[in-house]
C-alpha positions as CSV (number, residue, x, y, z in Angstrom):
1,M,93.0,81.2,85.9
2,P,90.5,82.9,83.6
3,T,91.7,84.2,80.2
4,T,88.8,86.5,79.4
5,F,88.1,87.8,82.9
6,D,84.4,87.7,82.3
7,V,81.9,88.9,84.9
8,D,78.2,88.7,85.3
9,T,77.5,92.1,83.9
10,P,73.7,92.3,84.6
11,A,74.4,91.5,88.2
12,A,77.2,94.1,88.4
13,V,74.9,96.7,86.9
14,A,72.1,95.8,89.3
15,R,74.5,96.3,92.2
16,L,75.5,99.7,90.8
17,M,71.9,100.8,90.4
18,R,71.1,99.6,93.9
19,F,74.0,101.6,95.4
20,L,73.2,104.7,93.4
21,A,69.7,104.7,94.9
22,V,71.0,104.9,98.5
23,E,71.8,108.4,99.8
24,G,75.1,108.7,101.5
25,V,76.7,112.1,101.3
26,T,80.1,112.7,102.9
27,G,80.0,112.2,106.6
28,R,76.6,110.4,106.4
29,E,77.7,107.0,105.1
30,A,75.8,104.7,107.5
31,A,73.1,103.7,105.1
32,I,75.3,103.0,102.1
33,G,77.7,101.1,104.3
34,K,74.9,98.9,105.5
35,E,73.8,98.4,101.9
36,V,77.3,97.4,100.8
37,V,77.6,95.0,103.7
38,A,74.3,93.3,102.7
39,A,75.5,93.0,99.1
40,L,78.8,91.5,100.2
41,K,76.9,88.9,102.2
42,E,74.7,88.1,99.3
43,A,77.9,87.6,97.2
44,G,79.1,84.9,99.6
45,V,81.4,86.9,101.9
46,P,81.1,85.5,105.5
47,P,79.9,88.0,108.1
48,K,83.1,87.5,110.2
49,A,85.1,88.9,107.3
50,V,83.3,92.2,107.4
51,A,83.9,95.0,109.9
52,F,83.8,98.8,110.4
53,D,86.8,100.5,112.0
54,D,86.8,103.4,114.4
55,A,88.3,106.0,112.1
56,N,85.2,108.2,112.6
57,A,86.3,108.6,116.2
58,R,89.5,110.3,114.9
59,I,88.0,112.3,112.1
60,P,87.7,116.0,113.1
61,E,84.3,116.3,111.4
62,P,81.0,114.6,112.4
63,T,81.0,111.2,110.7
64,Q,78.3,108.5,111.2
65,T,80.5,105.4,110.7
66,G,84.0,104.2,110.3
67,N,85.6,102.8,107.2
68,L,84.4,99.4,106.0
69,L,87.1,96.7,105.8
70,V,86.6,93.2,104.3
71,K,89.3,90.5,104.7
72,L,89.2,87.7,102.1
73,P,91.7,84.9,102.7
74,G,93.8,83.7,99.8
75,A,92.5,80.8,97.7
76,G,93.9,78.1,95.4
77,A,97.4,78.3,94.0
78,M,97.7,82.0,95.1
79,K,96.5,81.6,98.7
80,D,100.0,82.3,100.2
81,A,100.9,85.1,97.8
82,P,101.5,88.6,99.3
83,P,98.3,90.4,100.3
84,V,96.8,93.0,98.0
85,L,94.5,96.0,98.7
86,F,91.5,97.0,96.7
87,M,89.8,100.3,97.7
88,T,87.2,102.9,96.9
89,H,85.1,105.4,98.8
90,L,81.5,105.2,100.1
91,D,80.5,108.8,100.2
92,T,79.3,111.3,97.5
93,V,79.3,115.1,97.3
94,P,76.2,116.7,98.9
95,L,74.8,117.6,95.4
96,C,74.0,113.9,95.0
97,A,71.3,113.9,97.7
98,G,68.0,112.7,96.3
99,A,69.5,111.1,93.2
100,K,67.4,108.5,91.4
101,P,69.4,106.4,88.9
102,K,67.8,105.4,85.5
103,L,69.1,103.2,82.8
104,A,69.4,105.0,79.4
105,G,71.0,102.7,76.8
106,K,74.6,102.2,77.7
107,R,74.5,104.8,80.4
108,I,73.0,105.4,83.9
109,V,71.6,108.9,84.3
110,N,69.8,110.7,87.0
111,A,66.0,111.0,86.9
112,T,66.1,113.8,89.4
113,D,66.6,117.4,88.3
114,G,69.1,119.5,90.1
115,A,71.1,116.7,91.6
116,A,74.3,114.9,90.8
117,L,74.1,111.1,90.3
118,G,76.8,109.7,92.7
119,G,78.8,107.6,90.2
120,D,81.7,109.1,92.2
121,N,82.0,106.8,93.8
122,R,79.3,104.2,93.8
123,T,80.9,102.8,90.7
124,G,83.9,101.9,92.8
125,C,81.7,100.3,95.5
126,A,80.0,98.1,92.8
127,V,83.4,97.1,91.3
128,L,84.7,95.9,94.6
129,V,81.5,94.0,95.5
130,T,81.5,92.5,92.0
131,L,85.1,91.4,92.5
132,A,84.2,89.5,95.7
133,A,81.1,88.0,94.0
134,E,83.2,86.8,90.9
135,L,85.9,85.3,93.0
136,A,83.3,83.2,94.8
137,R,81.2,82.4,91.8
138,Q,84.1,81.3,89.6
139,K,86.1,79.8,92.5
140,L,89.2,81.7,91.3
141,S,92.7,81.6,92.8
142,H,93.7,84.8,94.4
143,P,96.0,86.2,97.2
144,P,94.7,87.4,100.5
145,L,92.7,90.5,99.8
146,T,91.5,93.5,101.8
147,L,88.6,95.4,100.3
148,F,88.7,98.9,101.8
149,F,85.7,101.3,101.6
150,T,86.6,104.7,103.0
151,V,84.4,107.4,104.5
152,R,84.6,111.2,104.0
153,E,86.8,111.1,100.9
154,E,84.9,114.0,99.3
155,S,85.4,116.3,102.3
156,G,89.1,115.8,102.7
157,L,90.2,112.1,102.3
158,F,89.6,111.7,106.0
159,G,88.8,108.0,106.1
160,A,92.0,107.1,104.3
161,K,94.0,109.5,106.4
162,H,92.7,108.2,109.7
163,V,92.7,104.4,109.1
164,N,95.0,102.4,111.3
165,P,97.5,101.1,108.7
166,A,97.7,97.8,110.7
167,D,94.1,97.2,109.9
168,L,94.9,96.9,106.1
169,G,96.4,93.5,106.4
170,G,99.9,94.3,105.3
171,P,99.3,94.6,101.5
172,A,102.2,94.7,99.1
173,F,100.4,97.3,97.1
174,G,96.9,98.7,96.4
175,F,94.4,99.4,93.6
176,N,91.9,102.2,93.9
177,F,88.8,102.6,91.8
178,D,87.8,106.2,91.4
179,G,87.6,107.9,88.0
180,R,86.4,107.7,84.4
181,D,88.5,105.4,82.1
182,A,89.4,101.8,83.1
183,G,92.6,102.1,81.0
184,D,93.9,105.1,83.0
185,V,96.6,104.1,85.5
186,I,97.0,107.1,87.8
187,V,100.5,106.9,89.3
188,G,100.7,110.3,90.9
189,A,98.6,113.0,92.4
190,I,98.9,116.5,93.8
191,G,99.3,117.5,97.4
192,A,97.2,120.1,99.3
193,D,96.9,122.3,102.4
194,R,93.5,123.5,103.6
195,W,93.6,126.7,105.7
196,T,91.1,128.9,107.5
197,V,91.4,132.6,108.6
198,D,89.4,134.2,111.3
199,I,89.6,138.0,110.8
200,R,88.5,140.0,113.9
201,G,87.9,143.7,113.4
202,K,85.8,146.1,115.4
203,A,82.1,147.1,114.9
204,S,81.1,150.8,114.7
205,H,78.3,152.8,113.1
206,A,79.3,153.0,109.4
207,G,77.4,156.2,108.9
208,V,78.2,158.1,112.1
209,A,81.7,157.0,113.0
210,P,83.3,154.5,110.6
211,E,86.7,155.6,111.8
212,R,86.1,154.1,115.2
213,G,85.7,150.6,113.6
214,V,88.1,148.2,112.1
215,S,86.7,146.6,109.0
216,A,87.3,142.8,108.7
217,T,86.0,143.0,105.2
218,L,88.8,145.6,104.3
219,I,91.4,143.3,105.9
220,L,90.2,140.5,103.7
221,S,90.3,142.6,100.6
222,L,93.8,143.9,101.2
223,A,95.1,140.5,102.0
224,L,93.8,139.0,98.8
225,A,95.1,141.9,96.8
226,E,98.5,141.5,98.4
227,A,98.5,137.7,97.8
228,H,97.6,138.4,94.1
229,A,100.3,141.0,93.8
230,G,102.8,138.6,95.3
231,G,102.0,135.9,92.8
232,W,100.3,133.5,95.3
233,W,96.8,133.7,93.8
234,G,95.3,131.2,91.3
235,K,97.9,129.5,89.2
236,V,101.2,130.0,91.0
237,V,104.5,129.7,89.1
238,K,107.7,130.6,90.9
239,D,111.3,129.5,90.0
240,G,110.1,126.7,87.9
241,R,107.7,125.3,90.5
242,E,104.0,125.3,90.0
243,G,100.9,125.1,92.1
244,T,97.4,126.6,92.6
245,S,95.5,128.4,95.4
246,N,92.0,129.5,96.0
247,V,89.7,131.2,98.5
248,G,86.5,129.2,98.3
249,V,84.4,130.3,101.3
250,V,83.8,133.7,102.9
251,S,81.3,133.9,105.7
252,G,80.5,135.0,109.2
253,G,81.1,131.5,110.5
254,E,78.4,128.9,111.5
255,G,76.4,129.6,108.4
256,K,76.0,133.3,109.0
257,P,76.8,136.0,106.6
258,A,80.0,138.1,106.9
259,G,78.5,141.3,108.5
260,D,75.1,142.1,110.0
261,A,74.1,145.3,108.1
262,T,75.3,147.9,105.6
263,N,75.5,150.5,108.3
264,V,77.7,148.5,110.6
265,V,81.5,148.1,110.1
266,T,82.1,144.3,109.8
267,D,83.8,143.0,112.8
268,F,84.3,139.3,111.8
269,V,85.0,137.4,108.7
270,H,85.7,133.6,108.4
271,V,87.7,132.5,105.3
272,K,88.4,129.0,103.9
273,G,91.1,128.4,101.3
274,E,93.5,125.9,99.9
275,S,97.0,125.5,98.4
276,R,98.0,122.7,96.0
277,S,101.2,121.5,94.2
278,H,103.0,118.4,93.2
279,D,105.9,119.7,95.2
280,A,105.2,119.2,98.9
281,K,107.5,122.1,100.0
282,F,105.9,124.5,97.5
283,V,102.5,123.7,98.9
284,R,103.7,125.0,102.3
285,E,105.3,128.1,100.6
286,I,102.0,129.0,98.9
287,T,100.2,128.7,102.3
288,A,102.9,130.8,103.9
289,G,102.4,133.5,101.3
290,F,98.8,133.8,102.2
291,K,99.5,133.8,105.9
292,A,101.9,136.7,105.5
293,A,99.4,138.6,103.3
294,F,96.7,138.3,106.0
295,A,99.1,139.4,108.8
296,S,100.2,142.4,106.7
297,A,96.7,143.4,105.9
298,A,95.5,143.3,109.5
299,A,98.4,145.6,110.6
300,K,97.3,148.2,108.0
301,V,93.6,148.5,109.1
302,R,93.3,150.5,112.3
303,D,90.7,152.4,114.2
304,H,91.0,156.1,115.2
305,E,93.2,155.2,118.2
306,G,95.6,153.2,116.0
307,R,94.5,149.7,117.2
308,P,94.7,147.2,114.3
309,G,92.6,144.2,113.5
310,K,93.7,140.6,114.3
311,V,93.9,137.5,112.2
312,T,94.1,133.8,113.3
313,F,95.5,131.7,110.4
314,T,95.2,128.0,110.8
315,S,96.4,125.5,108.2
316,R,96.5,121.7,108.0
317,L,98.0,119.1,105.6
318,D,95.1,117.8,103.5
319,Y,97.1,115.2,101.6
320,V,100.7,114.7,100.5
321,P,101.7,114.5,96.8
322,F,103.1,111.3,95.4
323,R,104.5,109.9,92.1
324,I,105.1,106.1,91.8
325,R,107.9,105.0,89.4
326,D,106.7,103.5,86.1
327,D,108.9,100.5,86.7
328,S,107.6,99.7,90.2
329,P,105.9,96.4,90.8
330,V,102.4,97.9,91.3
331,V,102.6,99.9,88.1
332,K,103.8,96.8,86.2
333,R,101.0,94.7,87.5
334,A,98.5,97.4,86.8
335,S,99.6,97.8,83.2
336,A,99.7,94.1,82.6
337,A,96.1,93.8,83.9
338,V,94.9,96.6,81.7
339,R,96.5,94.9,78.7
340,A,94.9,91.6,79.7
341,I,91.4,93.0,79.3
342,G,92.3,94.3,75.9
343,R,93.0,97.9,76.7
344,T,96.1,100.1,76.5
345,P,97.4,101.4,79.8
346,N,97.5,105.2,80.0
347,L,99.9,106.2,82.8
348,R,99.2,109.7,84.1
349,V,99.2,112.0,87.1
350,T,96.2,114.1,88.4
351,N,95.8,117.5,89.9
352,G,93.1,116.2,92.2
353,G,93.5,114.4,95.6
354,L,92.8,110.7,95.9
355,D,92.6,108.2,98.8
356,A,95.8,106.8,97.1
357,N,97.7,109.9,98.4
358,W,97.2,108.6,102.0
359,M,97.8,105.0,101.1
360,V,101.2,105.9,99.7
361,K,101.9,107.9,102.9
362,H,100.9,104.8,104.9
363,G,103.5,102.8,103.0
364,V,101.1,101.0,100.5
365,P,102.0,102.0,96.9
366,T,98.6,102.4,95.3
367,V,97.5,103.3,91.7
368,T,94.0,104.4,90.7
369,F,91.7,103.3,87.8
370,G,88.5,104.7,86.4
371,A,85.2,102.9,86.5
372,G,82.9,104.9,84.2
373,Q,82.4,108.2,86.1
374,N,81.6,111.2,83.9
375,E,80.7,114.9,84.6
376,I,81.1,114.2,88.3
377,H,80.0,116.8,90.9
378,T,77.5,118.2,88.3
379,V,73.8,117.8,87.5
380,K,74.9,116.3,84.2
381,E,76.7,113.4,85.8
382,Y,76.3,109.9,84.2
383,V,77.9,106.5,84.3
384,D,79.4,104.9,81.1
385,L,78.4,101.2,81.5
386,G,81.1,100.1,79.0
387,E,83.8,101.6,81.2
388,F,82.1,100.2,84.4
389,E,82.1,96.7,83.0
390,A,85.7,97.1,81.9
391,A,86.6,98.2,85.5
392,C,84.9,95.1,86.9
393,R,86.9,92.8,84.6
394,L,90.0,94.7,85.4
395,A,89.5,94.1,89.1
396,V,89.3,90.4,88.5
397,A,92.4,90.5,86.4
398,L,94.3,92.4,89.0
399,A,93.2,90.0,91.8
400,T,94.0,86.8,89.9
401,G,96.7,87.7,87.3
């Protein structure tokens, strides 16, 4: 068993640069999936150990490919130990399209103006491939491992949600790489609902007979005002419980604007929003608060004959909150591995969703580590190579310790 958990850093960085250069925004992961498979084979992973699942057939959004699953049999003294899961996601946010990675000292930056880099989460992809390469290169003992690369994480954790848990190989616990600092041990995350509202009013000439119309825009305005007055908007605090909410998209649906002209009463508005909390029941209460506000607003806006507008409110569970106990086996192993590479473990929870949310729901307690991502989802994004190297060493420690 190694004592320093060294890795071939130049090779790891080269993999990361290679992956960053491949476009693969959420839902369009075929090219990056192919590149990761090629890198795995170069690292010595046999083709029969690599497969894509059919999760894309169950994901309710167009998705080019399924999740990538790699099964590595145990080796050496640990070959019969309980299986362990390592995971990350293949996709990036759309802002990363056209990124061109460039080395700049101890960072990787983007040479393309107006785009994000994609360190979220090509850093994780490079960590997992480097793990496979180092296990083979150093002939290390390790338990059976599943390397799991998900699709459509950025647009709703869909790959992790729709994986068949039986395909994961029955792991005792999991380690997810998706964040900034390798010393962070994320043991909990928030839960969320996503919801949409179709507001149907009635068009009329706004200059000649506005009273004959039913304004979908007015229904939206009244609903948001009522949600705000009821304490459901933004940061939500009620009876000691906390959460957040937001309306992020207002349109006419299918990429069209809400409304056709200033002299026509708007007859249709499509709204997308979300509710979040670390309390699963409170997430649903926030969503219910918005649903009631839209129903109330629709009843208040009527045409000259007293006919009201209509709303269709649809919500879905995006991901469930979780909090793993500090004394659980997965947290103990994670903390020991962080200390083994010379870092101090920082146990914390996050207000963002992670693929780990769904792993915990699937019965696999999973903690998350960083791998050098900084300023993600912005044009200022960069990768800290010191943290990336530490994450690669951490993965080896986790797999062999």
